C-alpha positions in Angstrom: 29.6 -15.5 -14.0 25.9 -16.2 -14.8 23.2 -14.6 -12.9 20.7 -17.0 -11.3 17.0 -16.1 -10.9 16.9 -14.7 -7.5 14.0 -13.8 -5.1 15.2 -10.7 -3.4 13.4 -10.6 -0.1 14.5 -8.1 2.5 14.6 -8.0 6.3 14.9 -4.5 7.5 18.2 -3.6 9.3 18.1 -2.8 13.0 18.6 0.9 12.2 15.7 0.8 9.8 13.5 -1.1 12.4 14.3 1.5 15.1 13.4 4.3 12.8 10.2 2.6 11.7 9.2 2.0 15.3 9.8 5.6 16.2 7.7 6.6 13.2 4.9 4.4 14.4 5.1 5.9 17.9 4.9 9.5 16.7 2.1 8.6 14.3 0.1 6.9 17.1 0.6 9.8 19.6 -0.4 12.4 17.0 -3.4 10.4 16.1 -4.5 10.0 19.7 -4.1 13.7 20.4 -6.0 15.0 17.4 -8.7 12.4 17.8 -9.3 13.2 21.5 -9.5 16.9 20.8 -12.0 16.1 18.1 -14.0 13.8 20.4 -14.3 16.5 23.0 -15.7 18.9 20.4 -18.0 16.2 19.1 -19.5 15.4 22.5 -20.0 19.1 23.3 -21.5 20.0 20.0 -23.6 16.8 19.8 -25.3 17.2 23.2 -25.7 21.0 22.7 -27.3 20.7 19.3 -29.7 17.9 20.3 -30.8 19.8 23.5 -31.1 23.1 21.7 -32.8 21.4 18.7 -35.5 20.0 21.1 -35.8 23.3 22.9 -35.9 25.4 19.7 -38.1 22.8 17.8 -35.6 22.2 15.1 -35.7 18.7 13.6 -32.7 19.5 11.4 -30.6 20.6 14.4 -31.4 17.4 16.3 -30.4 15.4 13.2 -27.2 17.5 13.0 -26.5 16.7 16.7 -26.9 13.0 16.0 -24.4 13.5 13.2 -21.9 15.1 15.6 -22.3 12.2 18.1 -21.8 9.7 15.2 -18.4 11.5 14.8 -17.7 10.5 18.4 -18.3 6.9 17.5 -15.8 7.2 14.7 -13.3 8.8 17.1 -13.6 5.8 19.3 -13.0 3.5 16.3 -10.0 5.6 15.2 -8.5 5.4 18.7 -9.0 1.6 18.8 -7.6 1.0 15.3 -4.7 3.4 15.9 -3.7 1.5 19.0 -3.6 -1.9 17.3 -2.2 -0.6 13.9 0.8 0.9 15.8 1.9 -2.6 17.0 5.0 -4.1 15.4 4.8 -7.1 13.0 4.7 -10.4 14.7 4.6 -14.1 13.7 0.9 -14.1 13.0 1.0 -10.7 11.2 4.3 -10.6 9.3 3.2 -7.5 7.3 2.2 -5.6 10.5 -1.3 -4.5 11.7 -1.8 -1.6 9.4 -5.1 -2.9 8.0 -6.7 -2.5 11.4 -7.2 1.1 10.2 -8.8 -0.1 7.0 -11.2 -2.4 8.8 -12.2 0.4 11.2 -12.8 2.7 8.2 -15.2 0.1 6.7 -17.1 -0.2 10.0 -17.2 3.6 10.2 -18.6 3.9 6.7 -21.3 1.3 7.2 -22.5 3.0 10.4 -22.7 6.3 8.6 -24.8 4.8 5.9 -27.3 3.5 8.4 -27.4 6.8 10.4 -27.9 8.8 7.3 -30.7 6.7 6.0 -32.5 6.8 9.4 -32.2 10.6 9.6 -33.6 11.0 6.0 -36.3 8.5 6.6 -37.6 10.3 9.7 -37.6 13.6 7.9 -39.5 12.2 5.0 -42.1 10.9 7.4 -42.5 14.3 8.9 -42.9 15.9 5.5 -45.7 13.4 4.8 -47.5 14.5 8.0 -47.3 18.3 8.2 -48.5 18.3 11.8 -45.3 16.7 12.8 -43.1 19.5 11.4 -41.2 21.5 14.0 -40.6 25.3 14.2 -37.1 26.2 15.2 -36.1 29.5 16.7 -33.1 31.9 16.8 -31.2 29.8 19.3 -31.1 26.9 16.8 -29.6 29.4 14.3 -26.8 30.4 16.7 -25.9 26.9 17.6 -25.7 25.9 13.9 -23.3 28.8 13.3 -21.0 27.8 16.2 -21.0 24.2 14.9 -19.8 25.4 11.5 -16.8 27.3 12.9 -15.7 24.7 15.4 -16.0 21.6 13.1 -14.2 23.4 10.2 -11.4 24.1 12.6 -11.2 20.5 13.7 -11.2 19.5 10.0 -8.1 21.5 9.2 -6.3 20.4 12.3 -7.0 16.7 11.6 -6.2 17.0 7.9 -2.8 18.5 8.7 -1.9 15.4 10.9 -3.4 13.1 8.2 -1.1 14.6 5.6 1.9 14.5 7.9 1.5 10.7 8.5 -0.2 9.8 5.2 -3.1 8.3 7.1 -6.3 7.4 5.2 -8.1 6.8 8.4 -7.4 10.3 9.8 -8.2 11.7 6.3 -11.6 10.0 6.6 -12.1 11.3 10.1 -11.2 14.8 9.0 -13.9 14.7 6.3 -16.3 13.4 9.0 -15.7 16.7 10.8 -16.1 18.7 7.6 -19.3 16.8 6.8 -20.6 18.0 10.1 -19.7 21.6 9.2 -21.4 21.2 5.8 -24.5 19.7 7.4 -24.6 22.6 9.8 -24.6 25.0 6.9 -27.6 23.1 5.4 -29.3 23.2 8.8 -28.6 26.9 9.0 -30.3 27.4 5.7 -33.3 25.2 6.8 -33.7 27.1 10.1 -33.5 30.5 8.5 -36.1 29.4 5.9 -38.4 28.1 8.6 -38.1 31.4 10.6 -39.3 33.3 7.5 -42.3 31.1 7.0 -41.1 28.2 4.9 -41.8 25.5 7.6 -40.9 22.6 5.4 -37.3 23.7 4.8 -36.1 22.4 8.2 -37.3 18.8 7.3 -35.8 19.2 3.8 -32.5 20.2 5.3 -32.6 17.1 7.5 -33.1 14.9 4.5 -30.2 16.5 2.8 -28.0 16.0 5.9 -29.0 12.4 6.1 -28.3 11.6 2.5 -25.0 13.4 2.7 -24.0 11.3 5.7 -25.0 8.1 3.9 -23.0 9.2 0.8 -19.8 9.9 2.8 -20.2 6.5 4.5 -20.5 4.7 1.2 -17.4 6.5 -0.2 -15.3 5.6 2.9 -16.5 2.0 2.9 -15.9 1.4 -0.8 -12.4 2.9 -0.7 -11.5 0.7 2.2 -13.0 -2.4 0.8 -11.0 -1.9 -2.4 -7.9 -1.8 -0.2 -8.9 -5.0 1.6 -9.1 -6.8 -1.7 -5.6 -5.5 -2.7 -6.6 -3.0 -5.3 -3.5 -1.5 -6.9 -2.2 2.0 -6.5 -3.4 4.9 -8.7 -2.1 5.3 -12.3 0.1 8.3 -11.5 1.7 6.4 -8.7 2.3 3.4 -11.0 3.9 5.7 -13.6 6.3 7.1 -11.0 7.2 3.6 -9.8 8.0 2.4 -13.3 10.1 5.5 -14.1 12.0 5.1 -10.8 12.8 1.4 -11.5 13.9 1.9 -15.1 16.1 4.8 -14.1 18.1 2.5 -11.8 21.5 1.6 -13.3 21.7 -2.0 -14.4 18.0 -2.5 -15.0 17.3 -3.8 -18.5 13.5 -4.2 -18.2 10.7 -4.9 -15.7 7.5 -6.8 -15.6 4.9 -8.3 -13.2 4.6 -5.1 -11.2 2.1 -5.5 -8.4 1.1 -2.9 -5.8 -1.2 -2.7 -2.9 -2.0 -0.6 0.1 -2.0 -1.5 3.8 -3.2 1.2 6.1 -1.2 4.3 5.3 1.6 2.6 3.4 2.1 0.9 0.0 3.8 -2.4 -0.8 5.4 -3.3 -4.1 6.4 -6.6 -5.8 8.2 -6.4 -9.1 10.3 -8.6 -11.5 13.5 -6.7 -12.7 15.4 -8.0 -15.7 19.2 -7.6 -15.6 22.1 -8.7 -17.9 22.2 -12.5 -17.8 26.0 -12.6 -17.6 26.5 -10.5 -14.5 27.3 -12.1 -11.1 24.7 -13.0 -8.5 26.1 -10.3 -6.2 25.7 -7.6 -8.8 22.2 -8.7 -9.5 21.5 -8.6 -5.7 23.1 -5.1 -5.6 20.8 -3.9 -8.4 17.8 -5.2 -6.5 18.9 -3.4 -3.4 19.2 -0.1 -5.4 15.7 -0.6 -6.9 14.2 -1.1 -3.5 16.1 1.9 -2.0 15.2 4.2 -4.8 11.5 3.3 -4.6 11.3 3.9 -0.9 13.1 7.2 -1.1 11.3 8.5 -4.2 7.7 7.3 -4.1 5.5 8.6 -1.2 3.8 5.9 1.0 6.1 3.0 -0.2 7.6 1.2 2.8 8.5 -2.2 1.5 9.5 -3.6 -1.9 10.2 -7.2 -3.0 12.4 -7.4 -6.1 12.7 -10.6 -8.1 15.8 -10.6 -10.3 15.5 -12.2 -13.8 18.2 -12.9 -16.3 15.7 -12.7 -19.1 12.0 -11.7 -19.6 10.4 -14.8 -18.2 7.0 -13.6 -19.5 8.0 -14.5 -23.1 11.2 -16.6 -22.8 11.2 -20.4 -22.8 10.7 -21.7 -19.3 13.7 -23.0 -17.5 11.8 -24.1 -14.4 11.8 -27.8 -15.4 15.6 -28.0 -16.0 17.6 -29.9 -13.5 19.6 -28.2 -10.7 23.3 -27.9 -10.3 24.0 -31.3 -8.8 22.3 -33.2 -11.6 23.8 -30.9 -14.3 27.3 -31.3 -12.9 27.0 -35.1 -12.8 25.8 -35.0 -16.4 28.7 -32.8 -17.5 31.3 -34.9 -15.8 30.0 -37.9 -17.7 30.4 -36.0 -20.9 33.9 -34.9 -20.0 35.3 -38.2 -18.8 37.3 -38.6 -21.9 39.1 -35.3 -21.4 42.0 -35.7 -19.0 42.3 -31.9 -18.4 38.8 -31.9 -17.0 40.2 -32.8 -13.6 41.8 -29.3 -13.4 38.5 -27.4 -13.8 38.3 -24.8 -11.1 34.7 -23.6 -11.5 31.6 -24.4 -13.4 29.1 -21.4 -13.8 25.6 -22.3 -15.0 23.4 -19.9 -16.8 19.7 -20.9 -17.1 18.6 -18.8 -20.1 16.3 -19.4 -23.0 15.0 -22.8 -21.8 18.5 -24.3 -21.7 21.7 -24.2 -19.7 24.8 -22.3 -20.8 28.1 -23.4 -19.1 31.2 -21.4 -18.3 34.3 -23.5 -17.4 37.2 -21.8 -15.7 40.8 -23.2 -15.7 43.8 -22.0 -13.7 46.8 -22.0 -16.2 49.2 -23.0 -13.5 47.7 -26.4 -13.3 47.8 -27.0 -17.0 50.9 -28.2 -19.1 52.9 -25.3 -20.5 52.4 -26.5 -24.0 48.6 -26.8 -23.8 46.7 -25.5 -26.8 43.9 -23.5 -25.2 41.9 -23.3 -28.4 42.1 -27.0 -29.0 41.2 -27.7 -25.4 38.2 -25.4 -25.7 37.1 -27.2 -28.8 37.3 -30.6 -27.0 34.9 -29.5 -24.4 32.5 -28.0 -26.9 32.5 -31.2 -28.9 31.7 -33.2 -25.8 28.4 -31.4 -25.4 27.6 -30.8 -29.1 24.7 -33.1 -29.2 23.5 -32.4 -25.6 19.8 -31.4 -25.5 20.1 -29.5 -22.1 23.4 -27.6 -22.6 23.0 -24.9 -25.2 26.5 -23.3 -25.2 29.9 -23.8 -23.5 32.6 -21.2 -23.0 36.1 -22.0 -21.6 38.1 -19.4 -19.7 41.7 -19.5 -18.5 43.3 -17.4 -15.8 46.8 -17.0 -14.5 46.1 -15.5 -11.1 48.0 -17.2 -8.2 
């Protein structure tokens, strides 16, 4: 029978919901553990670098210590966002709370931009007034070296958890740690230069650190803002999605593909065209297969809405203004009132295709006279709708099933 246009929304099964909830719990606990470890390192390094920077007269080391403490602020944001993002979907947030991570990343990026510009501005001021330049010693050099090793280790640990859970927020926090390691390398160079007589290098290194922090903040904020305004997935991901959909048995074509990210997951909406003569249940089954294949094949995808089309509604004549079944049936019965066999019609299947309605009529043979001329009866029904402006085609079927 004819396939009706069908919005294929899905509510996850209980088994899927339990699995998803377990995944959220594991993700949350892993995020808390790695972030708390990073926070302990950030506090220790931040305080140590600031104190030793003041003691060893290294402006760059003080700036680097502030950078480490800024990582602590991001750790707090990560913990807060992770707690709320791990909550299940509710009536007010039917898509879940994943974008709490995104909002936190924007806030994190903005704070880094401000901190970076303040650090650079202060260093530029010191360069303009040479008497304000500091003269770091060997202790500052040692602290910078310790910072490089420890922050790089935290970077690799955090990045491993970020990849495991496909978390952009943890990915950003990992790069926060690596930026601290990189800034410590710059500080190391600045301190070493100052110790050999190039007193301005320490301030120059502080400027470089500040600008780097601001740049990282901008990149993080911009990426997250793009997510908040529903920017689509990357081209290579779109290509994989299209290939997966078209490889599904029963799919004739696809259009109106829309993608977006929410926290660490991706959401997809797509119109899938199927043969217009298949049943509603087969179209539904094809939609289920498309959804399942995308979730299993494409990384990050957690939810897919499939809209089943009997034709390409981007170019086909619109059927939206055509009447629904109740009105069509009343109209057809009016057309068939002169055909006495019409009372034995078992089923009317309506196909909304090409801007018109196509009709399939089904008769059980056991209710018709034995000498009925099936072809003549079919011609009668076709003649009844010959001049009809709404009905484009009519087919008559007979079955002998009991």
